[in-house]
All heavy atoms as an XYZ file, in Angstrom:
991
protein
N      92.958     88.759     96.882
C      93.839     89.345     95.887
C      94.950     90.127     96.578
O      96.103     90.094     96.194
C      93.044     90.226     94.918
C      93.829     90.710     93.782
S      94.324     89.325     92.765
C      94.948     90.135     91.390
N      94.554     90.930     97.605
C      95.543     91.715     98.351
C      96.541     90.786     99.039
O      97.723     91.107     99.078
C      94.858     92.588     99.366
C      94.058     93.719     98.779
C      93.367     94.510     99.907
C      92.507     95.580     99.311
N      91.816     96.365    100.331
N      96.069     89.669     99.557
C      96.978     88.723    100.225
C      97.987     88.166     99.268
O      99.162     88.074     99.544
C      96.171     87.586    100.901
C      97.003     86.510    101.539
C      97.801     87.088    102.711
C      96.147     85.391    102.014
N      97.517     87.786     98.076
C      98.407     87.244     97.085
C      99.458     88.242     96.712
O     100.636     87.947     96.623
C      97.626     86.753     95.862
C      96.767     85.547     96.252
C      98.548     86.383     94.695
C      95.774     85.157     95.183
N      99.044     89.534     96.525
C      99.985     90.570     96.199
C     100.992     90.809     97.327
O     102.176     90.925     97.085
C      99.221     91.873     95.919
C     100.103     93.074     95.591
C     100.917     92.810     94.304
C      99.202     94.308     95.365
N     100.494     90.793     98.593
C     101.391     90.949     99.707
C     102.394     89.846     99.819
O     103.603     90.059    100.050
C     100.550     91.041    101.008
C     101.424     91.463    102.216
S     100.457     91.678    103.719
C      99.319     92.924    103.199
N     101.974     88.597     99.639
C     102.867     87.426     99.682
C     103.892     87.532     98.543
O     105.071     87.268     98.737
C     102.068     86.126     99.637
C     103.005     84.948     99.446
C     101.265     85.956    100.910
N     103.447     87.945     97.374
C     104.367     88.078     96.237
C     105.399     89.151     96.489
O     106.586     88.960     96.234
C     103.564     88.380     94.965
N     104.992     90.290     97.024
C     105.915     91.373     97.331
C     106.898     90.911     98.428
O     108.138     91.247     98.340
C     105.200     92.633     97.766
C     104.427     93.343     96.632
C     103.635     94.506     97.209
C     105.378     93.794     95.572
N     106.432     90.199     99.404
C     107.328     89.678    100.446
C     108.312     88.722     99.832
O     109.504     88.743    100.170
C     106.501     88.966    101.550
O     105.557     89.892    102.062
C     107.384     88.481    102.664
N     107.866     87.846     98.962
C     108.782     86.910     98.282
C     109.848     87.613     97.507
O     111.022     87.242     97.518
C     107.994     85.960     97.400
N     109.479     88.703     96.791
C     110.456     89.435     96.079
C     111.480     90.130     96.960
O     112.679     90.102     96.714
C     109.760     90.536     95.136
C     110.751     91.515     94.535
C     108.968     89.859     94.055
N     110.986     90.714     98.054
C     111.903     91.346     99.006
C     112.853     90.323     99.622
O     114.038     90.626     99.782
C     111.085     92.047    100.129
N     112.349     89.162     99.981
C     113.189     88.125    100.545
C     114.165     87.583     99.496
O     115.323     87.276     99.776
C     112.345     86.972    101.091
C     113.202     85.776    101.493
C     111.536     87.479    102.313
N     113.758     87.499     98.247
C     114.606     86.959     97.178
C     115.900     87.809     96.972
O     116.941     87.262     96.664
C     113.826     86.899     95.851
N     115.784     89.133     97.228
C     116.960     89.973     97.116
C     118.039     89.633     98.130
O     119.201     89.898     97.956
C     116.564     91.457     97.278
C     115.894     92.004     96.042
O     116.023     91.403     94.984
O     115.288     93.080     96.156
N     117.618     89.049     99.256
C     118.539     88.724    100.353
C     118.971     87.250    100.357
O     119.755     86.889    101.233
C     117.891     89.084    101.683
C     117.544     90.552    101.799
C     116.905     90.874    103.113
C     116.537     92.354    103.188
N     115.905     92.716    104.395
N     118.503     86.474     99.427
C     118.843     85.046     99.412
C     120.272     84.868     98.915
O     120.749     85.597     98.051
C     117.895     84.277     98.545
C     116.448     84.146     99.054
C     115.615     83.407     98.024
C     116.412     83.411    100.345
N     120.953     83.872     99.405
C     122.297     83.564     98.883
C     122.187     83.032     97.483
O     121.143     82.679     96.963
C     122.810     82.481     99.832
C     121.601     81.909    100.471
C     120.539     82.987    100.491
N     123.332     82.958     96.782
C     123.401     82.488     95.415
C     122.779     81.092     95.256
O     122.109     80.809     94.292
C     124.844     82.458     94.940
C     125.486     83.854     94.835
C     125.102     84.573     93.569
O     124.863     83.924     92.578
O     125.029     85.810     93.620
N     123.041     80.203     96.241
C     122.450     78.866     96.186
C     121.341     78.800     97.149
O     121.510     78.900     98.360
C     123.530     77.812     96.532
O     124.043     78.086     97.836
C     124.653     77.795     95.528
N     120.166     78.624     96.633
C     118.967     78.604     97.459
C     118.673     77.154     97.858
O     118.627     76.258     96.998
C     117.752     79.186     96.664
C     116.492     79.125     97.539
C     118.023     80.609     96.242
N     118.486     76.894     99.182
C     118.229     75.520     99.586
C     116.846     75.061     99.077
O     115.922     75.872     98.888
C     118.245     75.597    101.089
C     118.017     77.038    101.419
C     118.558     77.804    100.294
N     116.711     73.806     98.843
C     115.421     73.238     98.420
C     114.515     73.170     99.609
O     114.878     72.774    100.705
C     115.663     71.830     97.853
C     114.344     71.180     97.470
C     116.544     71.865     96.642
N     113.298     73.615     99.422
C     112.281     73.631    100.474
C     111.190     72.693    100.102
O     110.560     72.793     99.042
C     111.702     75.052    100.706
C     110.617     75.049    101.736
C     112.793     76.057    101.039
N     110.913     71.733    100.987
C     109.838     70.756    100.734
C     108.530     71.307    101.175
O     108.429     72.021    102.178
C     110.142     69.462    101.488
N     107.484     71.045    100.401
C     106.145     71.398    100.713
C     105.521     70.283    101.591
O     105.420     69.144    101.116
C     105.271     71.617     99.457
C     105.937     72.628     98.528
C     103.902     72.032     99.847
C     106.172     73.976     99.121
N     105.187     70.598    102.809
C     104.630     69.602    103.722
C     103.136     69.407    103.513
O     102.595     68.335    103.663
C     104.913     69.972    105.167
C     106.392     70.136    105.552
C     106.481     70.569    107.000
C     107.139     68.853    105.310
N     102.481     70.533    103.209
C     100.997     70.477    103.081
C     100.557     71.587    102.091
O     101.050     72.709    102.211
C     100.325     70.665    104.437
C      98.819     70.569    104.372
C      98.209     70.672    105.788
N      98.359     72.028    106.300
C      99.001     72.358    107.421
N      99.578     71.421    108.117
N      99.091     73.615    107.804
N      99.704     71.254    101.185
C      99.147     72.225    100.283
C      97.764     71.773     99.876
O      97.614     70.813     99.126
C     100.022     72.405     99.045
O      99.467     73.360     98.186
N      96.776     72.415    100.403
C      95.383     72.064    100.110
C      94.648     73.290     99.674
O      94.851     74.380    100.204
C      94.702     71.508    101.380
C      95.302     70.204    101.900
C      94.681     69.820    103.237
O      94.240     70.595    104.041
N      94.672     68.508    103.479
N      93.808     73.113     98.680
C      93.011     74.237     98.166
C      91.623     73.740     97.852
O      91.442     72.704     97.218
C      93.675     74.816     96.929
C      92.967     76.014     96.409
C      93.753     76.729     95.330
O      94.887     76.405     95.033
N      93.135     77.694     94.693
N      90.628     74.472     98.328
C      89.240     74.233     97.991
C      88.780     75.382     97.138
O      88.756     76.490     97.605
C      88.362     74.110     99.291
C      86.929     73.906     98.924
C      88.876     72.965    100.185
N      88.467     75.083     95.914
C      88.046     76.125     94.963
C      86.642     76.613     95.285
O      85.850     75.893     95.866
C      88.132     75.607     93.540
C      89.557     75.313     93.140
O      90.487     76.091     93.494
N      89.800     74.231     92.445
N      86.308     77.808     94.827
C      85.025     78.417     95.128
C      83.834     77.541     94.711
O      83.851     76.959     93.654
C      85.002     79.692     94.323
C      86.461     80.043     94.112
C      87.126     78.720     94.032
N      82.883     77.444     95.624
C      81.660     76.734     95.321
C      80.650     77.743     94.753
O      80.980     78.890     94.504
C      81.115     75.959     96.547
C      80.759     76.867     97.708
O      80.664     78.110     97.523
O      80.573     76.356     98.802
N      79.391     77.324     94.600
C      78.374     78.211     94.072
C      78.111     79.442     94.928
O      77.624     80.446     94.484
C      77.074     77.434     93.780
C      76.421     76.757     94.973
C      77.037     75.388     95.301
O      77.778     74.838     94.507
O      76.757     74.933     96.417
N      78.462     79.366     96.211
C      78.299     80.515     97.128
C      79.541     81.328     97.283
O      79.608     82.303     98.034
C      77.804     80.038     98.536
C      76.477     79.252     98.548
C      76.195     78.763     99.936
C      75.370     80.171     98.021
N      80.609     80.928     96.583
C      81.867     81.650     96.640
C      82.825     81.275     97.738
O      83.855     81.843     97.908
N      82.480     80.266     98.540
C      83.344     79.838     99.633
C      84.558     79.089     99.089
O      84.473     78.275     98.180
C      82.550     78.902    100.588
N      85.742     79.458     99.638
C      86.974     78.835     99.203
C      87.984     78.865    100.359
O      87.807     79.666    101.318
C      87.531     79.535     97.979
C      87.787     80.989     98.179
N      86.773     81.919     98.197
C      88.923     81.675     98.459
C      87.308     83.130     98.399
N      88.612     82.998     98.575
N      89.015     78.054    100.269
C      90.039     78.056    101.306
C      91.362     77.514    100.740
O      91.388     76.875     99.713
C      89.608     77.201    102.484
O      89.519     75.845    102.125
N      92.436     77.853    101.440
C      93.775     77.382    101.038
C      94.572     77.194    102.320
O      94.451     77.954    103.289
C      94.391     78.441    100.131
O      95.667     77.956     99.704
N      95.392     76.182    102.345
C      96.257     75.812    103.475
C      97.578     75.373    102.946
O      97.626     74.474    102.093
C      95.541     74.741    104.294
C      96.189     74.504    105.650
O      97.101     75.287    106.027
O      95.788     73.549    106.291
N      98.654     75.991    103.407
C      99.996     75.700    102.903
C     101.001     75.679    104.031
O     100.957     76.524    104.935
C     100.367     76.779    101.883
C     101.808     76.727    101.417
C     102.164     75.916    100.336
C     102.774     77.437    102.048
C     103.453     75.828     99.912
C     104.086     77.413    101.609
C     104.475     76.591    100.563
N     101.925     74.701    103.977
C     103.018     74.671    104.957
C     104.260     74.095    104.303
O     104.208     73.117    103.563
C     102.658     73.795    106.168
C     103.725     73.737    107.227
C     103.313     72.925    108.453
O     102.189     72.378    108.468
O     104.116     72.905    109.401
N     105.410     74.772    104.534
C     106.686     74.301    103.953
C     107.575     73.874    105.133
O     107.424     74.315    106.296
C     107.334     75.405    103.182
N     108.596     73.039    104.810
C     109.453     72.564    105.883
C     110.387     73.608    106.458
O     111.051     73.380    107.468
C     110.237     71.312    105.454
C     111.351     71.597    104.473
O     111.410     72.725    103.936
O     112.188     70.683    104.264
N     110.437     74.776    105.869
C     111.258     75.854    106.444
C     110.482     76.692    107.429
O     110.975     77.738    107.899
C     111.838     76.735    105.315
C     110.755     77.444    104.509
O     109.565     77.253    104.738
N     111.189     78.283    103.585
N     109.251     76.299    107.747
C     108.450     76.982    108.771
C     107.431     77.966    108.272
O     106.669     78.551    109.020
N     107.373     78.172    106.960
C     106.391     79.107    106.398
C     105.033     78.452    106.358
O     104.899     77.295    105.950
C     106.777     79.539    104.983
C     108.087     80.355    105.030
C     105.646     80.349    104.309
C     108.654     80.720    103.698
N     104.001     79.150    106.879
C     102.612     78.617    106.883
C     101.693     79.727    106.427
O     101.844     80.876    106.811
C     102.185     78.190    108.281
C     103.011     77.064    108.834
C     102.533     76.741    110.258
C     103.420     75.668    110.881
N     102.978     75.380    112.278
N     100.732     79.390    105.581
C      99.704     80.293    105.105
C      98.391     79.587    105.149
O      98.240     78.496    104.628
C      99.989     80.807    103.677
C      98.887     81.752    103.189
C     101.334     81.470    103.581
N      97.393     80.199    105.775
C      96.031     79.655    105.812
C      95.070     80.801    105.495
O      95.219     81.905    106.041
C      95.691     79.085    107.160
C      96.598     77.951    107.621
C      96.355     77.551    109.028
O      96.031     78.353    109.891
N      96.536     76.239    109.300
N      94.089     80.556    104.643
C      93.085     81.547    104.435
C      91.793     80.878    103.958
O      91.812     79.768    103.445
C      93.552     82.593    103.381
C      93.950     82.158    101.993
C      92.758     82.260    101.042
C      95.081     82.990    101.516
N      90.715     81.572    104.195
C      89.428     81.134    103.717
C      88.589     82.354    103.384
O      88.837     83.464    103.891
C      88.708     80.274    104.785
O      88.453     81.047    105.937
N      87.666     82.183    102.458
C      86.896     83.294    102.038
C      85.502     82.893    101.639
O      85.205     81.702    101.398
N      84.667     83.885    101.509
C      83.300     83.670    101.074
C      82.789     84.999    100.484
O      83.405     86.073    100.696
C      82.408     83.227    102.202
O      82.374     84.232    103.210
N      81.674     84.920     99.847
C      81.060     86.120     99.291
C      80.529     86.980    100.417
O      79.911     86.505    101.367
C      79.934     85.723     98.327
C      79.339     86.968     97.623
C      78.338     86.573     96.575
O      78.280     85.417     96.154
O      77.522     87.460     96.199
N      80.797     88.287    100.354
C      80.337     89.214    101.384
C      78.923     89.667    101.111
O      78.314     89.380    100.111
N      78.349     90.352    102.106
C      76.986     90.813    102.059
C      76.772     91.793    100.871
O      75.718     91.781    100.255
C      76.595     91.499    103.350
N      77.822     92.571    100.576
C      77.691     93.564     99.492
C      78.121     92.984     98.147
O      78.340     93.715     97.173
C      78.487     94.807     99.814
N      78.395     91.681     98.103
C      78.798     91.044     96.866
C      80.301     90.897     96.689
O      80.774     90.236     95.773
N      81.078     91.526     97.538
C      82.571     91.401     97.464
C      83.009     90.126     98.105
O      82.216     89.241     98.421
N      84.303     90.008     98.309
C      84.838     88.792     98.907
C      85.289     89.088    100.322
O      85.986     90.081    100.567
C      86.060     88.328     98.075
O      86.625     87.211     98.653
N      84.888     88.256    101.250
C      85.372     88.353    102.631
C      86.438     87.302    102.820
O      86.272     86.149    102.406
C      84.261     88.142    103.638
C      83.238     89.260    103.644
O      83.492     90.352    103.159
N      82.083     89.032    104.255
N      87.539     87.682    103.443
C      88.663     86.751    103.664
C      89.063     86.768    105.118
O      88.953     87.817    105.773
C      89.844     87.140    102.794
C      89.614     87.146    101.325
S      89.539     85.526    100.620
C      91.202     85.012    100.800
N      89.542     85.635    105.609
C      90.121     85.585    106.914
C      91.283     84.571    106.884
O      91.197     83.608    106.086
C      89.110     85.133    107.964
N      92.314     84.822    107.624
C      93.407     83.874    107.566
C      94.607     84.325    108.407
O      94.527     85.202    109.219
N      95.731     83.663    108.116
C      96.975     83.997    108.839
C      98.137     83.520    108.007
O      98.013     82.680    107.111
C      96.954     83.309    110.172
O      96.987     81.911    110.024
N      99.280     84.096    108.310
C     100.566     83.554    107.770
C     101.644     83.699    108.860
O     101.508     84.563    109.726
C     100.948     84.194    106.452
C     101.377     85.617    106.517
C     102.608     86.109    106.801
C     100.563     86.760    106.251
N     102.632     87.504    106.719
C     101.341     87.900    106.361
C      99.221     86.935    105.873
C     100.880     89.176    106.158
C      98.749     88.193    105.680
C      99.574     89.304    105.838
N     102.618     82.851    108.767
C     103.717     82.908    109.729
C     104.998     82.414    109.054
O     104.912     81.637    108.110
C     103.393     82.106    111.001
O     103.291     80.750    110.699
N     106.075     82.859    109.599
C     107.402     82.459    109.071
C     108.467     82.644    110.158
O     108.322     83.513    111.033
C     107.782     83.227    107.811
C     107.780     84.739    108.025
C     108.928     85.376    108.381
C     106.645     85.498    107.854
C     108.973     86.767    108.607
C     106.636     86.859    108.060
C     107.804     87.504    108.407
O     107.793     88.850    108.609
N     109.497     81.823    110.132
C     110.578     81.986    111.115
C     111.446     83.176    110.779
O     111.726     83.424    109.582
C     111.320     80.701    111.043
C     111.064     80.129    109.685
C     109.708     80.663    109.286
N     111.879     83.915    111.777
C     112.782     85.030    111.560
C     114.218     84.576    111.817
O     114.439     83.499    112.321
C     112.411     86.179    112.526
C     111.003     86.682    112.242
C     110.683     87.972    113.020
O     111.375     88.923    112.884
N     109.686     87.861    113.873
N     115.162     85.412    111.459
C     116.588     85.071    111.611
C     116.951     84.726    113.062
O     117.825     83.897    113.298
C     117.463     86.135    111.061
C     117.403     86.248    109.555
C     118.312     87.306    108.999
O     119.146     87.875    109.767
O     118.195     87.594    107.809
N     116.298     85.402    114.045
C     116.635     85.148    115.453
C     115.930     83.880    116.016
O     116.095     83.566    117.157
C     116.292     86.332    116.302
C     114.762     86.638    116.341
O     113.982     85.877    115.748
O     114.402     87.612    117.026
N     115.195     83.159    115.145
C     114.514     81.926    115.585
C     113.103     82.120    116.063
O     112.373     81.172    116.177
N     112.702     83.366    116.277
C     111.282     83.615    116.667
C     110.395     83.456    115.437
O     110.847     83.480    114.305
C     111.140     84.990    117.284
O     111.421     85.978    116.304
N     109.116     83.283    115.735
C     108.112     83.110    114.652
C     107.338     84.422    114.474
O     106.733     84.923    115.436
C     107.126     81.967    114.967
C     107.883     80.647    115.167
C     106.094     81.838    113.887
C     108.607     80.163    113.941
N     107.356     84.941    113.306
C     106.560     86.118    112.949
C     105.227     85.646    112.438
O     105.151     84.740    111.587
C     107.269     86.912    111.850
N     104.149     86.188    113.000
C     102.833     85.726    112.558
C     101.867     86.913    112.422
O     101.973     87.899    113.137
C     102.260     84.696    113.525
O     102.071     85.260    114.759
N     100.967     86.803    111.484
C      99.936     87.796    111.244
C      98.615     87.110    111.026
O      98.551     86.149    110.252
C     100.296     88.625    109.972
C      99.172     89.647    109.671
C     101.639     89.339    110.100
N      97.594     87.548    111.723
C      96.196     87.115    111.485
C      95.526     88.293    110.814
O      95.826     89.457    111.072
C      95.501     86.834    112.797
C      95.950     85.601    113.525
C      95.146     85.389    114.764
C      95.578     84.254    115.599
N      94.770     84.117    116.821
N      94.505     87.978    110.003
C      93.811     89.075    109.318
C      92.382     88.734    109.020
O      91.997     87.575    108.931
C      94.539     89.484    108.036
C      94.355     88.521    106.931
C      93.292     88.653    106.027
C      95.204     87.425    106.798
C      93.152     87.708    104.990
C      95.059     86.498    105.796
C      94.012     86.653    104.891
N      91.585     89.747    108.859
C      90.218     89.691    108.298
C      90.176     90.768    107.234
O      90.660     91.905    107.471
C      89.153     89.922    109.409
C      87.772     90.039    108.777
C      89.183     88.824    110.432
N      89.615     90.509    106.119
C      89.390     91.471    105.052
C      87.952     91.360    104.619
O      87.560     90.325    104.117
C      90.364     91.213    103.900
N      87.191     92.402    104.891
C      85.765     92.363    104.554
C      85.286     93.773    104.192
O      86.088     94.593    103.828
C      84.947     91.754    105.719
C      85.127     92.497    107.018
O      85.637     93.663    107.012
O      84.766     91.933    108.053
N      84.003     94.016    104.363
C      83.439     95.320    104.075
C      84.091     96.459    104.862
O      84.057     97.622    104.466
C      81.920     95.349    104.299
C      81.115     94.529    103.333
C      81.010     93.049    103.701
O      81.515     92.660    104.817
O      80.452     92.285    102.947
N      84.730     96.117    105.990
C      85.381     97.108    106.831
C      86.875     97.249    106.481
O      87.615     97.918    107.203
C      85.230     96.720    108.290
C      83.803     96.711    108.730
O      83.045     97.581    108.386
N      83.393     95.645    109.399
N      87.370     96.628    105.414
C      88.729     96.756    104.994
C      89.627     95.663    105.524
O      89.148     94.675    106.118
N      90.924     95.828    105.325
C      91.907     94.837    105.756
C      92.285     95.141    107.208
O      92.629     96.291    107.548
C      93.157     94.980    104.873
C      94.256     94.016    105.225
C      94.092     92.655    105.042
C      95.453     94.449    105.763
C      95.077     91.757    105.329
C      96.464     93.559    106.083
C      96.295     92.210    105.862
N      92.120     94.150    108.084
C      92.295     94.314    109.525
C      93.304     93.294    110.041
O      92.920     92.185    110.464
C      90.973     94.180    110.255
C      89.902     95.121    109.752
C      88.527     94.526    109.940
O      88.180     94.143    111.042
N      87.776     94.432    108.851
N      94.619     93.664    109.970
C      95.603     92.707    110.468
C      95.803     92.769    111.983
O      95.528     93.820    112.602
C      96.888     93.165    109.751
C      96.684     94.651    109.594
C      95.204     94.840    109.401
N      96.261     91.704    112.558
C      96.613     91.635    113.982
C      97.953     90.921    114.090
O      98.132     89.820    113.575
C      95.577     90.786    114.775
C      94.244     91.397    114.924
C      93.326     90.499    115.738
O      93.823     89.700    116.560
O      92.099     90.563    115.545
N      98.934     91.606    114.701
C     100.244     91.005    114.888
C     101.096     91.800    115.838
O     100.933     93.050    115.951
C     100.972     90.992    113.507
O     102.302     90.505    113.687
N     101.977     91.139    116.574
C     102.932     91.831    117.415
C     103.953     92.588    116.550
O     104.699     93.451    117.092
C     103.665     90.827    118.320
C     102.741     90.203    119.364
O     101.690     90.824    119.640
O     103.078     89.130    119.879
N     104.045     92.288    115.288
C     104.986     92.967    114.405
C     104.526     94.372    114.015
O     105.352     95.189    113.622
C     105.109     92.166    113.087
C     105.609     90.735    113.221
C     105.508     90.018    111.908
C     107.046     90.708    113.738
N     103.246     94.693    114.158
C     102.708     95.940    113.737
C     102.954     97.054    114.755
O     102.895     96.777    115.960
C     101.188     95.821    113.448
C     100.840     94.800    112.383
C      99.305     94.665    112.306
C     101.383     95.226    111.042
N     103.220     98.254    114.329
C     103.395     99.343    115.285
C     102.104     99.677    115.999
O     101.009     99.419    115.477
C     103.850    100.529    114.356
C     103.369    100.194    113.023
C     103.337     98.685    112.934
N     102.236    100.212    117.207
C     101.052    100.544    117.995
C     101.037    102.044    118.229
O     102.067    102.643    118.601
C     101.108     99.801    119.387
C      99.940    100.174    120.226
C     101.143     98.296    119.129
N      99.883    102.661    117.999
C      99.747    104.096    118.196
C      99.752    104.408    119.691
O      99.404    103.535    120.488
C      98.420    104.553    117.595
N     100.169    105.596    120.067
C     100.155    105.959    121.483
C      98.714    105.975    122.022
O      97.769    106.211    121.263
C     100.772    107.347    121.511
C     100.682    107.837    120.132
C     100.621    106.706    119.200
N      98.617    105.692    123.278
C      97.286    105.640    123.916
C      96.722    107.048    123.963
O      97.411    108.029    124.058
C      97.388    105.111    125.350
C      97.632    103.603    125.384
C      97.531    103.061    126.788
O      96.674    103.550    127.567
O      98.288    102.153    127.123
N      95.426    107.136    123.834
C      94.713    108.401    123.925
C      94.107    108.520    125.324
O      93.672    107.523    125.853
C      93.622    108.514    122.896
C      93.115    109.899    122.682
C      93.842    110.797    121.874
C      91.985    110.338    123.312
C      93.402    112.077    121.680
C      91.543    111.620    123.125
C      92.230    112.488    122.325
N      94.059    109.582    125.998
C      94.434    110.916    125.446
C      95.935    111.148    125.578
O      96.503    110.896    126.620
C      93.622    111.858    126.283
C      93.487    111.209    127.602
C      93.475    109.721    127.291
N      96.509    111.614    124.526
C      97.908    112.032    124.560
C      97.896    113.572    124.729
O      96.912    114.228    124.523
C      98.635    111.618    123.266
C      97.922    112.038    122.026
N      98.020    113.299    121.513
C      97.131    111.373    121.198
C      97.285    113.422    120.435
N      96.742    112.237    120.176
N      99.049    114.127    125.118
C      99.096    115.580    125.292
C      98.748    116.310    123.988
O      99.211    115.941    122.913
C     100.541    115.865    125.670
C     101.098    114.556    126.113
C     100.286    113.496    125.424
N      97.895    117.318    124.068
C      97.513    118.113    122.906
C      98.423    119.330    122.868
O      98.522    120.079    123.835
C      96.028    118.525    122.985
C      95.112    117.306    123.019
C      95.653    119.409    121.784
C      93.684    117.580    123.196
N      99.104    119.549    121.751
C     100.013    120.709    121.663
C      99.282    122.034    121.843
O      98.101    122.154    121.483
C     100.593    120.593    120.258
C     100.335    119.197    119.826
C      99.124    118.727    120.560
N      99.992    122.986    122.397
C      99.375    124.290    122.701
C      98.837    124.972    121.447
O      97.749    125.595    121.502
C     100.374    125.230    123.417
C      99.783    126.535    123.891
C      98.621    126.331    124.835
O      98.700    125.520    125.762
N      97.494    127.025    124.619
N      99.509    124.848    120.320
C      99.004    125.513    119.090
C      97.657    124.969    118.708
O      96.819    125.691    118.136
C     100.025    125.446    117.952
C     100.145    124.111    117.302
C      99.339    123.813    116.178
C     101.046    123.170    117.759
C      99.466    122.561    115.579
C     101.136    121.925    117.139
C     100.356    121.638    116.047
N      97.397    123.706    118.980
C      96.114    123.085    118.665
C      95.039    123.662    119.623
O      93.932    124.005    119.170
C      96.170    121.556    118.759
C      94.805    120.907    118.552
C      97.151    120.989    117.725
N      95.367    123.730    120.883
C      94.433    124.329    121.843
C      94.094    125.779    121.527
O      92.958    126.218    121.606
C      95.010    124.221    123.261
C      95.210    122.789    123.799
C      95.955    122.815    125.132
C      93.887    122.088    123.903
N      95.115    126.516    121.077
C      94.922    127.904    120.663
C      93.969    128.021    119.479
O      93.084    128.850    119.437
C      96.235    128.597    120.316
C      97.173    128.757    121.524
O      96.669    128.636    122.670
O      98.360    128.949    121.328
N      94.130    127.100    118.529
C      93.253    127.100    117.339
C      91.805    126.736    117.730
O      90.875    127.327    117.179
C      93.803    126.124    116.289
C      93.053    126.200    114.980
C      93.161    127.479    114.286
O      94.202    128.106    114.306
N      92.104    127.902    113.624
N      91.686    125.802    118.630
C      90.313    125.413    119.066
C      89.643    126.608    119.791
O      88.475    126.908    119.532
C      90.384    124.222    120.015
C      90.814    122.976    119.234
C      89.048    123.965    120.718
C      91.144    121.770    120.078
N      90.386    127.337    120.618
C      89.837    128.498    121.291
C      89.480    129.573    120.291
O      88.408    130.211    120.388
C      90.849    129.023    122.331
N      90.349    129.806    119.324
C      90.059    130.825    118.268
C      88.812    130.453    117.526
O      87.944    131.325    117.273
C      91.253    130.915    117.315
C      91.019    131.846    116.163
C      91.109    133.200    116.324
C      90.722    131.342    114.906
C      90.864    134.079    115.254
C      90.484    132.184    113.845
C      90.569    133.564    114.007
N      88.633    129.191    117.143
C      87.465    128.747    116.392
C      86.189    128.962    117.260
O      85.160    129.358    116.733
C      87.603    127.291    115.985
N      86.283    128.717    118.543
C      85.117    128.868    119.437
C      84.771    130.349    119.512
O      83.566    130.713    119.509
C      85.457    128.319    120.815
C      84.284    128.398    121.788
C      83.073    127.592    121.403
O      83.165    126.656    120.616
O      81.967    127.992    121.880
N      85.743    131.241    119.626
C      85.470    132.661    119.675
C      84.809    133.144    118.353
O      83.862    133.954    118.395
C      86.747    133.442    119.895
C      87.332    133.276    121.286
C      88.698    133.936    121.474
O      89.055    134.788    120.614
O      89.354    133.600    122.453
N      85.286    132.652    117.221
C      84.686    132.987    115.904
C      83.266    132.511    115.829
O      82.385    133.240    115.337
C      85.502    132.393    114.782
C      86.810    133.060    114.510
C      86.633    134.442    113.888
O      85.939    134.551    112.852
O      87.058    135.430    114.497
N      82.995    131.321    116.362
C      81.626    130.784    116.340
C      80.662    131.673    117.149
O      79.594    132.024    116.731
C      81.606    129.334    116.846
C      80.254    128.655    116.717
C      80.157    127.323    117.473
N      80.327    127.504    118.891
C      79.378    127.982    119.710
N      78.220    128.359    119.261
N      79.581    128.102    121.032
N      81.149    132.074    118.348
C      80.333    132.934    119.195
C      80.109    134.305    118.605
O      78.994    134.829    118.646
C      81.022    133.098    120.563
C      80.994    131.867    121.440
C      81.687    132.111    122.763
C      81.674    130.872    123.612
N      82.466    131.073    124.888
N      81.150    134.868    117.943
C      81.032    136.164    117.267
C      80.010    136.152    116.172
O      79.136    136.987    116.070
C      82.387    136.612    116.784
C      82.384    138.038    116.165
C      83.714    138.447    115.584
N      84.137    137.548    114.530
C      83.721    137.554    113.262
N      82.747    138.372    112.939
N      84.176    136.685    112.377
N      80.051    135.092    115.380
C      79.097    134.962    114.253
C      77.668    134.751    114.766
O      76.734    135.294    114.182
C      79.522    133.829    113.348
C      80.714    134.148    112.461
C      81.030    133.015    111.509
C      82.235    133.406    110.712
N      82.591    132.337    109.740
N      77.509    134.030    115.873
C      76.205    133.809    116.427
C      75.630    135.115    116.954
O      74.417    135.369    116.816
C      76.302    132.791    117.569
N      76.476    135.982    117.534
C      75.982    137.290    118.041
C      75.591    138.198    116.882
O      74.640    138.966    116.978
C      77.081    137.956    118.903
C      77.260    137.278    120.249
C      78.413    137.852    121.036
O      79.164    138.680    120.514
N      78.509    137.462    122.322
N      76.358    138.172    115.783
C      76.057    139.016    114.638
C      74.744    138.609    113.981
O      74.014    139.478    113.490
C      77.205    138.922    113.619
C      78.460    139.615    113.995
C      79.582    139.401    113.029
O      79.378    138.682    111.987
O      80.699    139.902    113.260
N      74.436    137.307    113.987
C      73.222    136.843    113.375
C      71.996    137.077    114.258
O      70.863    137.078    113.756
C      73.349    135.366    113.073
C      74.358    135.050    111.962
C      74.577    133.578    111.741
O      73.943    132.786    112.458
O      75.389    133.230    110.854
N      72.195    137.304    115.549
C      71.092    137.479    116.480
C      70.481    138.877    116.427
O      70.803    139.794    115.869
C      71.540    137.175    117.882
């Protein structure tokens, strides 16, 4: 469901930037396997403009739906943007060069944070002495 919503929102965002005359896009491949008695399903789509979407899913251990898949599309500079994902009991887990990367840890800890940690340690020791 999240994937469908994300694709729909992407389509709306792209639609705002489309020229008045939209070129016709041929569908090269579109296959869908509907859920079986165990909830397994899949979908595979490719258009001649380079857009590809693949996903498959099954019932999760906790009764929810587990999904895995990918999508890709050509960017204006000719490169291919692609995203792989898994969505399961651990949440949505995308993988892509398009996603921002957090700084490596350990990063410098600001002095005010170190001061607060020291203050909290002193308070802990003071309370331990009062209780003794």
